[in-house]
C-alpha positions in Angstrom: 0.1 0.0 0.2 2.9 2.2 0.6 4.0 1.9 -2.5 0.9 3.2 -4.5 0.9 6.2 -1.8 4.4 7.3 -3.0 3.7 6.8 -6.4 0.4 9.3 -6.3 1.8 11.4 -3.9 4.9 11.7 -6.7 2.2 12.2 -9.5 0.7 14.9 -7.2 3.7 16.8 -6.8 4.7 16.5 -10.7 1.4 18.0 -11.4 1.5 20.8 -8.5 4.8 21.6 -9.6 3.9 21.4 -13.4 1.4 24.1 -13.0 3.5 26.2 -10.8 5.8 26.3 -13.8 3.0 26.9 -16.5 1.6 29.9 -13.7 4.8 31.2 -13.5 5.4 31.4 -17.2 1.9 32.8 -17.7 2.8 35.6 -15.0 5.8 36.3 -16.8 4.4 36.7 -20.3 1.7 38.9 -19.1 4.2 41.5 -17.3 6.3 41.5 -20.3 3.1 42.7 -22.3 2.3 45.1 -19.6 5.3 46.9 -19.2 5.5 46.9 -23.3 2.2 48.1 -23.4 3.0 50.6 -20.8 6.0 52.2 -23.0 3.7 52.0 -26.0 1.0 54.2 -24.1 3.4 56.7 -22.7 5.3 56.9 -26.2 8.4 55.6 -24.7 8.9 53.3 -27.6 7.1 54.8 -30.8 6.3 52.9 -34.4 8.3 54.5 -37.1 4.6 56.7 -37.8 6.9 60.2 -38.0 9.3 58.6 -40.3 6.4 56.7 -42.4 4.6 60.3 -42.5 7.8 62.3 -43.0 8.4 60.2 -46.4 4.9 61.1 -47.4 4.6 64.1 -49.9 4.7 67.5 -47.7 4.7 65.3 -44.6 1.3 63.9 -45.2 -0.6 67.0 -45.6 -2.6 68.2 -48.6 -1.1 70.8 -50.4 -2.4 72.7 -53.9 -0.8 72.1 -57.0 1.5 75.4 -58.0 -0.2 78.1 -60.3 0.8 77.1 -64.0 1.5 79.6 -67.4 -1.1 79.5 -69.6 0.2 76.6 -71.5 0.2 74.8 -68.3 3.8 74.8 -68.0 5.4 75.1 -64.9 6.3 78.4 -63.7 9.1 79.9 -62.4 10.0 80.3 -58.7 8.7 83.7 -57.4 11.4 86.1 -56.8 11.9 86.4 -53.1 11.5 90.3 -52.8 8.1 89.3 -54.1 7.1 87.4 -51.5 5.7 89.0 -48.1 6.5 86.8 -45.0 5.5 87.1 -41.3 7.8 85.3 -39.1 6.0 83.7 -36.0 7.8 81.9 -33.2 6.3 78.5 -32.2 8.6 77.6 -30.1 9.9 78.9 -26.2 13.3 79.8 -27.5 13.0 83.8 -27.4 14.2 85.4 -30.6 13.8 82.5 -32.9 11.8 84.3 -35.0 13.8 87.4 -35.4 16.8 85.3 -36.3 15.0 83.5 -38.8 13.4 87.0 -40.1 17.2 88.6 -40.5 18.1 84.9 -42.3 15.2 85.2 -44.9 15.7 89.1 -45.2 19.3 88.3 -46.1 17.8 86.2 -48.9 16.0 89.0 -50.0 12.2 88.1 -48.7 10.2 91.3 -47.9 9.7 90.0 -44.0 6.5 92.3 -43.1 6.7 91.5 -39.7 7.9 89.3 -36.7 5.8 87.9 -33.7 5.0 85.3 -31.4 2.5 82.6 -32.7 -0.2 81.7 -30.2 1.2 78.6 -29.3 4.7 77.6 -28.3 4.6 74.1 -28.6 4.6 73.8 -32.3 6.6 70.9 -33.3 6.9 71.5 -37.2 7.5 74.1 -39.1 4.5 75.0 -40.5 4.0 77.7 -43.8 0.5 79.1 -44.2 -1.1 80.9 -47.2 -3.7 81.4 -49.2 -5.1 80.5 -52.7 -3.2 83.7 -54.3 0.3 83.2 -52.8 0.6 79.5 -53.4 4.1 80.1 -55.8 5.1 82.1 -53.1 4.6 79.7 -50.6 6.5 76.8 -52.6 9.1 79.1 -53.0 9.6 80.3 -49.2 9.4 76.7 -48.7 12.7 75.6 -50.8 14.5 77.5 -48.2 13.5 75.2 -45.4 14.0 71.9 -44.6 11.8 70.5 -42.0 8.3 72.9 -43.0 4.8 71.6 -43.9 2.9 73.9 -46.0 -0.8 74.0 -45.2 -3.4 76.3 -47.5 -5.7 78.0 -45.6 -8.7 80.3 -46.5 -6.9 83.5 -46.5 -7.3 85.6 -49.8 -4.5 87.9 -49.6 -0.8 87.5 -50.6 1.0 87.3 -47.3 2.9 83.8 -46.4 2.9 83.5 -42.8 5.7 80.9 -41.5 5.4 79.6 -37.8 8.8 78.5 -36.9 8.7 75.1 -35.1 10.9 72.8 -32.5 12.0 70.7 -35.9 13.8 74.2 -37.4 17.6 73.9 -37.7 18.9 76.1 -40.5 17.8 77.6 -43.7 19.3 76.9 -47.1 19.8 78.8 -50.1 16.5 77.4 -51.7 16.3 77.3 -55.3 18.4 78.9 -58.5 16.5 79.2 -61.6 14.5 76.1 -63.0 10.7 76.2 -62.1 8.7 75.3 -59.6 8.0 71.3 -59.1 4.5 70.3 -57.6 4.3 68.2 -54.7 3.3 64.3 -55.6 -0.5 63.9 -55.7 -1.0 67.8 -55.2 -4.6 68.9 -55.5 -6.5 71.7 -57.2 -7.3 74.8 -55.6 -11.5 73.6 -55.8 -10.3 70.2 -54.6 -8.6 71.5 -51.8 -11.8 74.3 -51.2 -13.9 71.0 -51.0 -12.4 69.3 -48.3 -12.6 72.3 -46.2 -9.6 75.1 -45.5 -8.6 76.1 -42.0 -9.5 79.5 -40.6 -6.4 82.0 -41.4 -5.2 83.7 -38.0 -5.4 87.3 -37.7 -3.5 89.5 -39.9 -2.9 92.7 -42.2 -3.7 91.9 -45.6 -1.3 91.8 -48.0 -2.0 92.7 -51.6 
């Protein structure tokens, strides 16, 4: 009888040990899953959606096609001195907009004003413009390495550039040649049909 008892006890002990092992492994997996989920939730780990977006034309933002000549061919870049620009600081770094404005003036842009944007937490430098300043906006954008172009509902020629945290430096822009549209650009009517954001308050420049 003792031999049968020992066999049963051993079998029970084996089952208990196996259950403990399974429970331990399951608990460990759940802990790891919870930690990983927390890292994603708090954005410690971030799937490369940003990089994916950055690879898209105009960082994934819809953009109008540039204005064309009467025969449908691409137009030349606008002369910088014909582009009225307001430079706005969207960061916490005081004096950044002033410095960018002075640099744009060195490139002959018509800087009409420098001020602070409504938010100091702008991530990506943004160029705002209306339907009558599409080519000037393309031209200004050529001097930035990080800017996204956003068409709003303004009807004048003023182009706003809100300097964001991604700003590093200006480039020399385009010398000669014609404006190249972003892939997948839309007509002005298509842009209007989807709804344009309201332009920030400004003094119109025509």
